[in-house]
C-alpha positions as CSV (number, residue, x, y, z in Angstrom):
1,M,-20.9,-63.4,-59.9
2,A,-17.9,-65.5,-59.1
3,P,-15.5,-64.3,-56.4
4,P,-12.2,-62.8,-57.6
5,E,-10.1,-65.7,-56.4
6,A,-12.3,-68.5,-58.1
7,T,-10.5,-70.7,-60.6
8,S,-13.2,-73.3,-61.4
9,A,-16.9,-73.9,-60.9
10,V,-19.8,-76.2,-61.7
11,V,-22.7,-74.4,-63.5
12,R,-26.2,-75.7,-63.7
13,I,-28.3,-74.4,-66.5
14,I,-32.1,-74.2,-66.4
15,L,-33.9,-73.7,-69.7
16,V,-37.4,-72.4,-70.0
17,D,-39.5,-72.5,-73.2
18,N,-42.1,-70.1,-74.5
19,G,-44.8,-72.1,-72.8
20,G,-43.1,-71.8,-69.4
21,T,-41.9,-75.3,-69.2
22,S,-38.4,-75.6,-67.6
23,Y,-35.7,-78.1,-68.2
24,S,-32.8,-78.5,-65.7
25,D,-30.9,-81.5,-67.0
26,A,-28.2,-79.6,-68.9
27,F,-24.8,-79.2,-67.1
28,L,-21.5,-77.6,-68.1
29,N,-18.6,-79.2,-66.5
30,E,-15.9,-76.7,-67.5
31,V,-16.3,-73.0,-67.4
32,A,-13.5,-70.5,-67.9
33,F,-13.5,-67.1,-66.0
34,E,-11.9,-63.8,-67.0
35,Q,-11.2,-61.3,-64.3
36,L,-12.4,-57.8,-65.2
37,G,-10.5,-54.6,-64.1
38,R,-11.5,-52.6,-61.0
39,A,-11.3,-48.9,-60.3
40,P,-9.5,-47.7,-57.1
41,D,-11.3,-46.8,-53.9
42,A,-9.6,-43.9,-52.0
43,K,-10.1,-43.6,-48.2
44,N,-9.9,-40.4,-46.2
45,V,-6.7,-40.1,-44.1
46,D,-7.3,-38.8,-40.5
47,G,-5.2,-38.9,-37.3
48,L,-1.9,-37.7,-38.8
49,S,0.0,-35.4,-36.3
50,V,3.4,-33.8,-36.1
51,D,5.0,-31.3,-33.6
52,I,6.3,-28.0,-34.8
53,D,9.8,-28.2,-36.2
54,D,9.5,-32.0,-36.3
55,T,9.1,-34.4,-39.3
56,L,6.1,-36.6,-40.3
57,V,6.6,-39.6,-42.5
58,E,3.5,-41.6,-43.4
59,S,1.6,-43.4,-46.3
60,V,-1.8,-42.3,-47.4
61,F,-2.5,-46.0,-48.4
62,D,-2.3,-47.2,-44.8
63,D,-5.3,-47.9,-42.6
64,H,-5.7,-44.8,-40.5
65,E,-8.8,-46.0,-38.6
66,N,-10.8,-45.5,-41.7
67,G,-9.9,-48.5,-43.8
68,A,-6.9,-48.8,-46.2
69,D,-7.1,-47.6,-49.7
70,D,-8.4,-50.2,-52.3
71,L,-6.1,-49.5,-55.2
72,G,-8.2,-51.5,-57.6
73,V,-7.0,-53.7,-60.5
74,P,-4.6,-52.9,-61.9
75,S,-3.1,-51.1,-58.8
76,A,-3.8,-47.4,-58.9
77,E,-1.2,-44.7,-58.0
78,I,-1.4,-41.1,-56.9
79,V,-1.3,-38.8,-59.9
80,K,-1.8,-35.5,-58.1
81,F,-2.5,-33.8,-54.8
82,G,-3.5,-30.3,-53.7
83,G,-6.6,-28.1,-53.2
84,K,-7.9,-26.7,-49.9
85,D,-5.0,-25.6,-47.6
86,L,-2.6,-25.9,-50.5
87,G,-4.2,-22.9,-52.1
88,G,-6.8,-24.7,-54.1
89,T,-4.3,-25.7,-56.8
90,L,-3.5,-29.3,-57.8
91,Y,0.1,-30.4,-58.2
92,P,1.7,-33.5,-59.8
93,A,2.7,-36.3,-57.4
94,G,6.3,-35.8,-56.3
95,D,6.2,-32.0,-56.3
96,L,7.5,-30.1,-53.3
97,R,4.9,-27.8,-51.7
98,T,4.7,-25.7,-48.5
99,L,2.3,-26.6,-45.8
100,A,2.1,-25.1,-42.3
101,G,5.4,-23.4,-42.9
102,G,7.1,-26.8,-43.7
103,D,8.0,-28.8,-46.8
104,L,5.4,-31.3,-48.1
105,W,6.0,-34.2,-50.5
106,V,3.3,-36.7,-51.7
107,E,4.7,-39.4,-54.0
108,S,2.9,-41.5,-56.5
109,D,3.3,-44.7,-54.3
110,G,1.4,-43.0,-51.5
111,S,4.3,-42.0,-49.3
112,L,3.9,-38.6,-47.6
113,E,6.5,-36.4,-45.8
114,L,6.1,-33.1,-44.0
115,T,9.3,-31.6,-42.6
116,G,9.8,-28.7,-40.2
117,P,6.3,-27.1,-39.9
118,T,6.3,-23.9,-38.0
119,E,2.6,-23.0,-37.8
120,A,0.3,-24.9,-35.4
121,G,-3.1,-26.0,-36.7
122,T,-5.0,-28.6,-38.7
123,Y,-4.4,-28.6,-42.4
124,T,-6.3,-30.4,-45.2
125,F,-5.6,-31.3,-48.9
126,N,-6.8,-34.0,-51.4
127,Y,-5.0,-36.8,-53.1
128,Y,-6.1,-38.5,-56.4
129,L,-5.8,-42.2,-57.2
130,E,-6.1,-43.4,-60.8
131,N,-5.8,-46.6,-62.8
132,A,-7.0,-47.9,-66.3
133,E,-10.4,-48.7,-64.8
134,G,-11.0,-45.4,-63.2
135,K,-10.0,-42.9,-60.5
136,D,-11.0,-41.7,-57.1
137,N,-9.9,-39.1,-54.5
138,A,-9.9,-38.6,-50.7
139,T,-8.8,-36.1,-48.1
140,V,-5.7,-36.0,-45.9
141,N,-5.9,-34.2,-42.5
142,I,-2.6,-33.3,-40.7
143,T,-2.5,-31.6,-37.3
144,V,0.6,-29.6,-36.5
145,T,0.9,-29.3,-32.7
146,D,2.9,-26.6,-30.8
147,T,4.4,-28.3,-27.7
148,I,7.2,-25.8,-27.3
149,S,6.8,-23.4,-24.3
150,P,7.7,-19.7,-24.7
151,T,10.4,-18.2,-22.6
152,A,9.3,-15.4,-20.2
153,N,11.6,-12.5,-19.5
154,A,10.4,-10.0,-16.8
155,G,13.5,-7.9,-16.8
156,T,16.0,-7.2,-14.0
157,N,15.8,-6.7,-10.3
158,R,15.3,-3.0,-9.3
159,T,15.0,-0.5,-6.5
160,V,12.5,2.3,-6.4
161,D,11.2,4.9,-3.9
162,E,7.7,4.5,-2.6
163,D,5.0,6.4,-4.5
164,T,7.1,6.5,-7.6
165,S,5.9,5.0,-10.9
166,L,8.0,2.0,-12.2
167,S,7.8,0.6,-15.7
168,F,8.1,-3.2,-16.4
169,D,9.1,-4.7,-19.8
170,G,8.2,-8.2,-21.0
171,S,9.2,-7.6,-24.6
172,G,12.3,-9.8,-24.1
173,S,10.0,-12.9,-23.8
174,T,10.2,-15.2,-26.8
175,D,8.3,-18.1,-28.4
176,N,8.9,-20.4,-31.5
177,V,5.6,-19.1,-32.9
178,G,4.9,-16.0,-30.9
179,V,3.7,-14.8,-27.5
180,D,0.0,-14.5,-27.4
181,S,-0.6,-13.0,-23.9
182,Y,1.2,-11.4,-20.9
183,E,0.1,-11.6,-17.3
184,W,1.8,-9.6,-14.5
185,M,1.4,-10.1,-10.8
186,F,3.1,-7.2,-8.9
187,G,3.2,-8.8,-5.5
188,D,0.9,-6.3,-3.8
189,G,-2.4,-7.8,-5.0
190,T,-2.5,-5.9,-8.3
191,T,-2.1,-7.3,-11.9
192,A,-1.7,-6.1,-15.5
193,T,-1.9,-7.7,-18.9
194,A,0.1,-5.3,-21.1
195,E,3.5,-6.1,-22.5
196,T,5.1,-3.1,-20.8
197,P,2.9,-1.9,-17.9
198,S,3.7,0.7,-15.2
199,H,3.0,0.3,-11.5
200,T,3.4,2.5,-8.3
201,Y,4.1,0.9,-4.9
202,T,2.7,2.9,-2.0
203,D,4.3,0.9,0.8
204,P,8.0,0.2,1.3
205,G,9.2,-3.4,1.3
206,D,10.4,-6.2,-0.9
207,Y,8.1,-7.5,-3.7
208,T,8.3,-10.5,-6.0
209,V,6.9,-9.7,-9.5
210,E,5.8,-12.6,-11.7
211,L,5.4,-12.5,-15.5
212,T,3.6,-15.4,-17.2
213,V,3.6,-15.5,-21.0
214,T,1.3,-17.8,-23.1
215,D,1.4,-18.7,-26.8
216,S,-1.5,-19.5,-29.1
217,A,-1.2,-23.2,-28.4
218,G,-1.6,-22.7,-24.7
219,N,2.0,-23.3,-23.7
220,S,3.2,-20.9,-21.0
221,D,6.3,-19.9,-19.0
222,T,6.9,-17.7,-15.9
223,D,9.7,-15.4,-14.9
224,T,10.2,-13.4,-11.7
225,V,12.0,-10.2,-10.6
226,S,12.6,-8.7,-7.2
227,I,11.6,-5.1,-6.5
228,T,12.8,-3.2,-3.4
229,V,10.6,-0.2,-2.5
230,T,12.5,2.3,-0.4
231,D,10.9,4.0,2.6
232,V,11.4,7.8,2.2
233,T,8.6,9.0,4.4
234,D,9.5,10.4,7.8
235,P,7.7,9.1,10.9
236,T,5.5,11.4,12.9
237,A,6.8,12.0,16.5
238,D,4.2,12.5,19.3
239,A,5.7,13.4,22.7
240,G,2.3,13.8,24.3
241,S,0.7,17.0,25.8
242,D,2.2,19.7,27.9
243,Q,2.4,18.8,31.7
244,T,2.7,20.4,35.1
245,V,4.3,18.5,38.0
246,D,5.5,19.2,41.5
247,E,9.3,19.1,42.0
248,D,10.7,15.8,43.2
249,T,7.6,13.9,41.8
250,S,8.0,11.2,39.1
251,L,6.5,12.1,35.7
252,T,5.8,9.6,32.9
253,F,6.2,10.5,29.2
254,D,4.4,8.6,26.4
255,G,5.6,8.4,22.8
256,S,3.3,5.6,21.8
257,G,1.2,8.0,19.7
258,S,4.1,8.3,17.2
259,T,3.4,6.7,13.9
260,D,5.2,5.6,10.7
261,N,4.3,3.9,7.4
262,G,6.9,1.2,8.3
263,K,8.2,0.5,11.8
264,I,9.6,2.9,14.5
265,T,12.8,1.4,15.8
266,S,14.1,3.9,18.3
267,Y,12.9,6.7,20.7
268,A,15.3,9.4,21.9
269,W,14.1,11.7,24.7
270,A,16.0,14.9,25.8
271,L,14.3,15.8,29.1
272,G,15.5,19.4,29.3
273,D,17.7,19.1,32.4
274,G,20.6,17.2,30.9
275,N,19.0,13.8,31.3
276,T,17.8,11.5,28.4
277,G,15.7,8.4,27.8
278,T,15.4,5.8,25.1
279,S,12.2,3.9,25.9
280,E,8.8,4.5,24.4
281,T,7.3,5.6,27.8
282,P,10.1,6.8,30.1
283,S,9.7,8.2,33.6
284,H,11.7,11.1,35.1
285,T,11.8,13.2,38.3
286,Y,12.7,16.9,38.2
287,G,14.6,18.1,41.3
288,D,14.4,21.8,40.6
289,P,11.3,23.9,39.8
290,G,11.1,25.7,36.5
291,D,10.0,25.4,32.9
292,Y,11.5,22.6,30.8
293,T,11.3,21.8,27.0
294,V,11.3,18.0,26.4
295,E,12.1,16.7,22.9
296,L,11.2,13.3,21.5
297,T,13.0,12.1,18.3
298,V,11.7,8.9,16.7
299,T,13.5,7.0,13.9
300,D,12.1,4.2,11.6
301,D,13.8,1.2,10.2
302,A,14.8,3.1,7.0
303,G,16.7,5.8,9.0
304,N,14.0,8.5,8.6
305,S,13.4,10.6,11.8
306,N,11.1,13.3,13.2
307,T,11.1,15.3,16.4
308,D,8.2,16.6,18.6
309,S,8.5,18.7,21.9
310,V,6.4,19.3,24.9
311,S,6.6,21.8,27.8
312,V,6.9,20.7,31.4
313,T,6.3,23.1,34.3
314,V,7.8,22.0,37.6
315,T,6.1,23.6,40.6
316,D,8.1,24.8,43.7
317,V,6.4,23.2,46.7
318,T,9.3,23.6,49.2
319,N,8.7,26.1,52.1
320,P,11.5,28.7,52.8
321,V,13.7,28.5,55.9
322,A,13.8,31.7,58.0
323,D,17.1,32.7,59.7
324,T,17.4,35.9,61.9
325,G,20.9,35.1,63.0
326,S,22.2,34.4,66.5
327,D,21.5,36.3,69.8
328,R,23.9,39.2,70.5
329,T,24.8,41.7,73.3
330,V,25.8,45.3,72.6
331,D,26.4,48.4,74.8
332,E,23.7,51.0,75.1
333,D,23.6,53.8,72.6
334,T,25.7,51.7,70.2
335,T,24.7,51.1,66.7
336,R,25.6,47.8,65.1
337,I,25.1,46.6,61.6
338,S,24.5,42.9,61.1
339,T,22.9,40.7,58.4
340,A,19.9,38.3,58.4
341,R,19.7,36.1,55.3
342,G,21.9,38.5,53.5
343,R,20.0,41.7,54.5
344,P,21.6,44.4,56.7
345,T,20.0,45.2,60.1
346,M,20.8,47.9,62.6
347,T,20.8,47.3,66.4
348,R,21.0,49.8,69.3
349,S,21.6,48.9,72.9
350,L,19.8,50.7,75.7
351,L,20.2,50.4,79.4
352,T,16.8,51.0,81.1
353,C,15.0,50.4,84.2
354,G,12.6,47.6,84.1
355,R,9.2,47.3,85.6
356,S,8.2,44.5,87.8
357,E,5.3,42.3,86.8
358,M,3.1,44.4,89.1
359,G,4.2,47.7,87.5
360,T,6.6,48.8,90.3
361,L,9.9,50.4,89.1
362,R,13.0,48.8,90.3
363,P,16.7,49.4,89.7
364,A,17.9,48.3,86.4
365,K,19.2,44.8,86.5
366,H,18.6,43.8,82.9
367,R,20.1,44.7,79.6
368,V,17.5,45.4,76.9
369,T,18.4,44.9,73.2
370,R,16.2,46.6,70.5
371,T,16.5,45.7,66.9
372,S,15.0,47.3,63.8
373,T,15.6,47.2,60.0
374,P,16.5,50.6,58.6
375,A,15.1,51.8,55.3
376,T,18.4,53.3,54.3
377,T,21.4,54.3,56.4
378,S,25.1,54.7,56.5
379,L,27.5,53.3,59.0
380,N,28.8,56.8,59.9
381,S,25.4,58.6,60.0
382,P,23.5,59.4,63.3
383,L,20.8,57.1,64.3
384,P,17.6,58.2,62.5
385,T,14.9,59.7,64.6
386,A,12.4,57.1,63.7
387,L,14.7,54.5,65.2
388,A,15.0,56.3,68.5
389,T,11.5,55.6,69.8
390,P,10.2,52.4,68.2
391,T,8.3,49.9,70.2
392,P,11.1,47.6,71.1
393,T,11.2,43.9,71.1
394,L,12.5,43.2,74.6
395,R,14.7,40.4,75.6
396,Q,15.7,40.4,79.3
397,S,19.1,39.2,80.2
398,P,20.4,39.2,83.9
399,L,23.0,41.8,84.5
400,P,26.1,41.0,86.5
401,I,25.7,42.0,90.2
């Protein structure tokens, strides 16, 4: 067989008779060739790709890493296309069809255009070549890629009390195709995957909440909101235990046992005697004995407060001071009322004879003062009998000579 581009050739003819004898001396110097027609050879088209909402312009006759179409002789053209992802139906070349949500044209000269696809994925259809010598068909594969990220919307910043349920809403998130998944991170170590989850914060503070949305192509986007959780729990004040202390002795109070779910910022002590303290462990000295009620009020950083009290007994350890008054002199048989530490006393003066140390009487030279405390008496009443003969307390004083 002569090659298609040959225009002349030398042909050698070998003749063989019935007996098997060959003769090779016959030559033809001029031979005319007639080119015969050839059917087309269609090639599969792979590697075509377009982004969502973009436009693809290509030719199915080009070499797409699988060899270019051989259109045959005479040149073939596309007469129809369709099948597979075009619903199984064949359409005449030049028809407008819908593929991946976009508009598809396949012309007879092999040109192909896909405009504005909206659905990501890989799509397949057939094209059909035909000429006078025959026909052939092959497959076209087009991949529509989604490279557009969604837009996450986690809502607005909010404030909520501790231990109160709070609802989140990611329904404001959008995507050119559609959001496929939601992932929430609440800032306290917990997560959720619903579009509109609820969550309860048990501890006050400021939290950053993240919402990440992802579409079916794997594109994602993240949005954040700030949540302020208010402390509404009072602290617990602890002023310690009841105490007993001597007067004029330093006593230390301890409020360190006070607790709060946040932070205690102040201590206020009312010490029961008009004095106060503001430290966690103040000291105080009570000057007077008695019973005192001490109050401790603690306040946290949110302004919540609580009060506790303790009893303090201050013991009297000071001895009394006795005072009988000053020495006095009165006439005998004279009653005199005086006071000793605020109590009335009655005195009577007697002039007697005193004894010597040896027991011998001698003339009276001393004045003897006797003192006693009456049970009840009047200034104008006679001296009670019981006071007339008590055993006196004698104090000798020299008499004038």
